[in-house]
N, C-alpha and C positions, 0 to 999 in steps of 0.2 A: 376326619377324626384321626388324631394321632393316638396310637396305641403303645402303651408301655407296660412292661412286667417288672415289678420290683418286690424283692423279698425284704420288707421292712416292717417295723412295728406299726400297727394300725393307727396309733395315735400320732405318728410322726409325719404323715403324708399331708402336705398342704393342698387343699382342693376346695372347690365350692361345696361339694358334697362328699361325705363318706357313706357309702351304702354297705350295710352289713346284712348278709342273708344268714338266718339262723333257724335251726330246728327247735321245736318247742321243748325237746328233751335233751338239748345239747349240754354237754358238760361245761360247767363254768370254770374250767381251768384256763390256763394261758392258751390263746391270747385274749379270750373274751374277758377274763377276770382282770387282765392288765388294762384293757380299755375301760372297764367299769371303774377301776381305781383312778385313772386319769380324769374320769368324768365325775369324781367325788361320789361314787355309788349310785348314780342316777339309774343305771340299768337294773341294779338290785332293787331299787325302790319301785321301778315299773313292774318288776316281777312280783314283788310282794303285793302290789295293788291289782294284780292280774291284768295289767295293761301292756305286758310284754307281748309282741306278736307271736302267735302260735300257729294258726291255720295258714294254709298255702295262700300267699299273696296278701295277707293281713299286714298292715304297715303302721309304723309309729314314727313321727317326725320330731326331731329336736331342732327347731329353727336356729337356736344358738347353742353351740356345743363347746362350752368353756372347758379348757383343760386339754384339748387336742388341737392339732394343726389345722384340721378341716374346719370350715366355717359352720357346717350343718351336718347333722347325722340323720340317716334314714334307715330304720330297722325294718326288715322284710321277713315275714314268716315263711318257712319251708314245710310246715307240718311236722309230723314225727319222723325221726331218722329212719326207722324201720320201713315206713311207707313211702319214703322219698324216691321219686323216679326222675329221669331226665325231663319228662314232660312237665312235672310239677316244678322242677328247678327252672325250666324255661318260662313257665307262666309267672313265677315269682319275679324273675329277672325282668320280664317285659313290663310287669306292673310297676316295678321300681323305676325303670328308665322312663316310662311314660309320665311319671310324676315330675320328672326333672327336665325333660326336653321341651317344655313349654317356653323356656327362656333361652336366649342366644348365648353361645360361647361359654357353656358351662364346663368346668373341669370336675371330673368325677373319679374317685377311687372306690374300688369294690373289693370287699373281703368276705370270706366265708370260712368257718371252721371246717375241719375234715368232713367230707360227705362219703361215708363208707359204701353207699350203693352206687355212687357215680365217680368214675375215674376223673383225674385232674384234667386230662385232655378234653373230655366231653364237656366238663363244666366250663372250661375256658372258652372253647369254641361257642358254646351256647350263650355265655355271657356277652361275648363280643358281638355275635350275630344279633342278639336281642337289642343291644345298645344301638347298633346301626339301623335296625328296622324302626326302633322307637323314635329316631331322629327325623323321620319322614312321615308326613300325614297325607290325607286325601286332598287338602286344600291347595292344589297345585296352581289355582288361579286367584288365590286370596292375596290382596296387597300386603296383608300382615299375616303370614302363616302362623299357625298355632303349634307347629312342631319345628324343632331346629336340631341339626346334628350337634353332637358334643364336640367341644374343642379338643379335649384330651380325655382318654380313658386309661386309668392306671389300675391294673389288676395286681393285687398284693399276693403274688404267687412267684415261685422260683422262675427265674429267667433262663430256663433250660432251652435247648434247641427244640425239643419235643413240644414244650409249652408255647414257644414262639410260633411254631408251625401250626399249632391248634388255633392260636389267636389269629394268624393270617388267614387260615381257612374260614374261621368265623366271620372275618371281615369280608372276604370274598362272597360267602353265602349271603350275608346281609345285604351287600351292595347289589348282587344279581337278583335277589328277591325284590329289592326296591326298584330295580329296572323293570321287572315284570309288573309290579304294582303301578309304576308310573305310566306304562303303556296302557294299562286298563283304566286308570283313573282319568286320563285325559279325554277330552270330548272328541266326538267323531269328526268334527270339522278340522281337527288337527291330526287325528289318527285314522288314516284310511290306507287302502292297499299300497299306493305308491309311497306314502310317507313311512309306513312300517318297513317296506323294502329298503328305503334309503337308510333308516336307522339301523337295520340289520347289516347293511353294507358298512356303515361307519363302525359299528360294534365289532364286526369281523376284522376290519383293518386294525383295530386296537388290540385284539386278543389273539390274532393269528389264525382265524378260521378262513376257509375258502367259501366265498358267497357267490351263488349263482341266482339270478333273478329271471324268471320266465315271464315275459310280457304277454299281452293278448295274442299276438301273432304266433308266438311259440306255444302257447296253451292250445290254440287251435290246431297247430301242427302235431301236438302231443295227444290230440283227440280227447281233450278233457271236456266233453259235452255236458256233463252233469254240473260241474263247477261253473262253466261259462253260462249256463242257463240262469243260474242264481244271480250272476253278476250283470245280466243283460240290461236291467232297468236303470242301473246307476250311471251317473255321469263320471264316476270314478272307475277306471278300468281295473280289472282283477290282476293279481300277481300271485305267483307261487315262488317262495324263497327257499332255496336249498342251502343249508349251512353244514359244511363238511369239516369234521375234526378227525384227523387221522393220527392218533397217538400210538398206534400199534402197527405191526407189520401188515403188508398187503394180504397175507394169508390168514390173518386173524378175522373172526366174524365181525359183522357190522350190525350195530343196534340202530334202528330207525325210530325217531321220535316225531310223531305227526300231530300238528295242532290245528284245530278249527280256528280260523281267523275271520269271522264275520264282524267287520269293523263297525257296522251298525245294522240292526235287524228291525225293519219296520213290520216284518211279517209278510211283505209282498202283498199280493192281492188278497191273501187270507190275513188281512191287516190286524195288528194287535190293537188293543185299547191304549189310551194314553198312559194309563197306569202301568200296563204291561210293557210299554216301550221306554219308560223313563230310564231304565238302567241298561238299555241295549247297546250302549257303548262298550259294555263289559262282555259282549258276546264273542269277543276275540281273545278271551282269557286263555284258551287252550294254546293258541299260537304264541301268546306272550309268555306262557310258561315254558314252552320249548325254547324260545328266544333266551330267557333267563338261564335255563339249564345249560344250553350250549355255551353261553358266556362263562358260566361257572366251571364247566368241565374243561374248557380251554385254559382258563386262568389257573386252575388247579393242576394242569398238565397230567391228567389221568392217562394211563397207558392202555387206551382202548380206542376203537373206531366207532364214532357216533355220527350219524347224519340226521339233521333236523329238517323237517318239511313244514313250511307255514303256508296254508291255503287261505289266501286273503281276498275277500270280496265285500261288497255291500249288498244287502238284500232290500231293494227299494221298489218304488211303484212308478210306472210310466207306461206309455203306450207300447213299449217294447218288453214289458215284464213277461216272464214266463207264466203260464196260465194253468189253472186246474184242468186236468184232462190231457195236458201235453204228455208226450212220451219222449223221454230223454235217453240218449245212448252214452253210457259211461265209457271210460278209457278201455276197460277190459271187455267191452262188447255187451255187457248186461243192459237191458232196456228197462226203464223205470217209468211207471205211470204216476204222474203227479196228482195227488189228491189233496195236498195241503202245501201251499207255498211257504208256510211258516215252519215246515219241517225241512229247512234248507241246509242246516249244518251237516247233516248226514250226506246230502248231495255233494257238498264241497269235499268232505272227507273221502267219499267214494273214489273220486279221481286221485286224490292225494295218496291214499293207501295203495291204489293200484300202481301208481307211479313209483312209490317207494319199493314195492315188490319188484317191478321191472328194473329198478336201479341196483338191485342186488341185496336188499335187506335180508338178514338172516332171522332176526326177531324184531317185533314191532310193538310199540306202545303208542296209542293215540290218546289225546286229551281234548275234551270238548265240554263246553257248557251246552249240553245237547238237549236235555229234556227237563221240563218242570215235573214230569212224573217221577224222576229220581229224587227230587227234593221232597215230593209228597211221601215217597217211600222211606227215605233215610234222613230227612231233615236238612238243616243248613250246615251241619258240622261234619258230615260223613260223605266221602266220595264213593260212588258206585263203581264196582269193578266187574268186568265181564271178560271172559277169555274162551278161546278155543283149545287151550292147552293147559292142563292143570299144573304141570311142573313150572311152566313159565309164569302162570298166575301166582303160584306160591312164591316165586322169586320176587315178583313185584310186591306182593303182600309183605314179605320179609323186609324189603327195603323200606316200605312205608312204616312198618312197625319200628324199625331201628331209628327212624326220624320222628316217631310219635305223631305221624300224620295218619288220620283215620280213614280206612277203606273197608268196604263190606262187599263180598262177592255175591252176585245175584245169579240165578240159574240161566242156562243157555240151552235148554232142552230143544230138540229139533221140532217138536210140535208147535213151537211159536212161529216157525216158518209158515205154517198154514195161514196165519193172520196177515201175511204179506203177499199172498197169492193174488195175481191180477188176471182178469179175463182178456186183457189186450196186450200185456207186456210181460216181461220175465218176473217183475215184482212191482208192488206199490211202494210209495215212499212213507206210508204210515200203516200201522197195523190195527187201528181201531182204538177204542177208549181204554181198554184194560191192558195192563202190562206194558205201558208205553216206553219205559226205559229199556225193557228187555227187547221189544220188537225193534227199537232203534239200533240196539247192538247187533241183533240178528241181521238187520239190513247191512250194517258195516261189514259183517263177517263175509258177505258175498264178494268182497273186494280184496281179500288178503291172501287168496290162493293157498289156503291151508298152512301158511307160515305161522309159527307160534306168535300169537297176537294177544294183547290186552287192550281193552278199551276202558278208559277212566272217564266217567261222567262227573265233572267237577262243578255242575251248575249251582249247587248250594254253597259249598265251602269257598269258592273262588272270589265271592263278593259279599262282604258283610253289610247288611242293611242298616246296622246301627253300631255305635261304638260300645266296647266293653272295657272292663278295667285293664285287660291285657292286650287289647287290640283296637285299632282305629276302624272306623267304618270305611267302606270302599274295598278296593282290591286287597287281597290277602297274600298273594304269591304262593298259595298252597301248591304243593307237589313239586316245586323246584328242587327242594332237598331230596325228595324221594327219587327223582330222576337222576340226580347226581350220585346218590348212593347206589342206585341200580347200575349206573355206568361204572362206578368204582369196582363193582364185583362181577362185571359182565365178562363171560368167557365164551 
């Protein structure tokens, strides 16, 4: 998609579509009144008939827009000016672009009157990012995809250096979110530990990351007994990918981002139902999110040191599968009694977290589609947040809030540890029926050596079961922006 910024009259820009985002209480002064004049008062007539868009995301199309250079006009509501937020602006933009990207090679111009609650840089970045995301759908194997990237996007805004940088940042965020979505949307026959590692190497070469790939032999040498047990039944060998971005001095602190990458989860011997297994290609969304975030951080050239760790396995069934009652020894020496082989993501992350600590991480965030219990507790739109350090947790929450990505902190009281006690090992890998998302987080806490750490359970928001007006079904790329914002402010 070619991006342009032009400070021109709205009626003068030749394009397949002119999108105008308007608040319901917007002043009808120039430039909106000028556009109305060129359209022979059509906008005023829509307003008089109460057909002018008002609520957030409400739309009105003019398939033939006589009097202006654009062929068609799409009006999109932003709600009231006073209540407008970046999240509402983004939702409206996504709705608009999703109505246009069903056809190939569309040229689009976008305009909006002043938005007092949103600065120009934020609006531009959001608009560009939304356009890029809307151009890619989940139909990666369709012979005729129903989403297509725009040919050109022209924002009718001042072409200042700041606005150009905002547009470029939006383009990068959109593309890296789409990289994350693509990894998750593709089937497990194509996306497996070795292929993800190869894609990570190719991406690293493109953006300037250092990529290290630990194979089976190296994982055994690194004593990752917990991760290796999960991978044992698959014909696809495990990998751990380390993505290093060193944008600050060697004395600066290092942020570690750790992702669960179970490329397919059958449940192991604790086998899932067919219905429960249908979307288990998406069980590597945590690793895919770290992949996308590191790509964005490198392309944005942020002055920070960030290392991403992708723990990549398949959890399958065969005669070599790990069994209920097995006792595993993790990298840090903690012994784990296995009481459910479908609680495998935490076993993968246990070794990845311990490895990140040993590699010198100062602060850690892990992301995982870890528990159905978190979806039961918070629904499909809110990410669960757990932490051993309230200040670090607050920083992650602030980053998420600035990106309008929803998180909710759940308790981490020590009495939940009692549910993980084992009679034969240091701990069990499940804590019983109640508080499953919390006991999973308490299990992970055993492997971070008291480093400031946040666990994000993204099981609900990372994969949409159905399409909505602002979002396609399938992978969402949630939390890529939050990780980028966290890195931007990391000290």
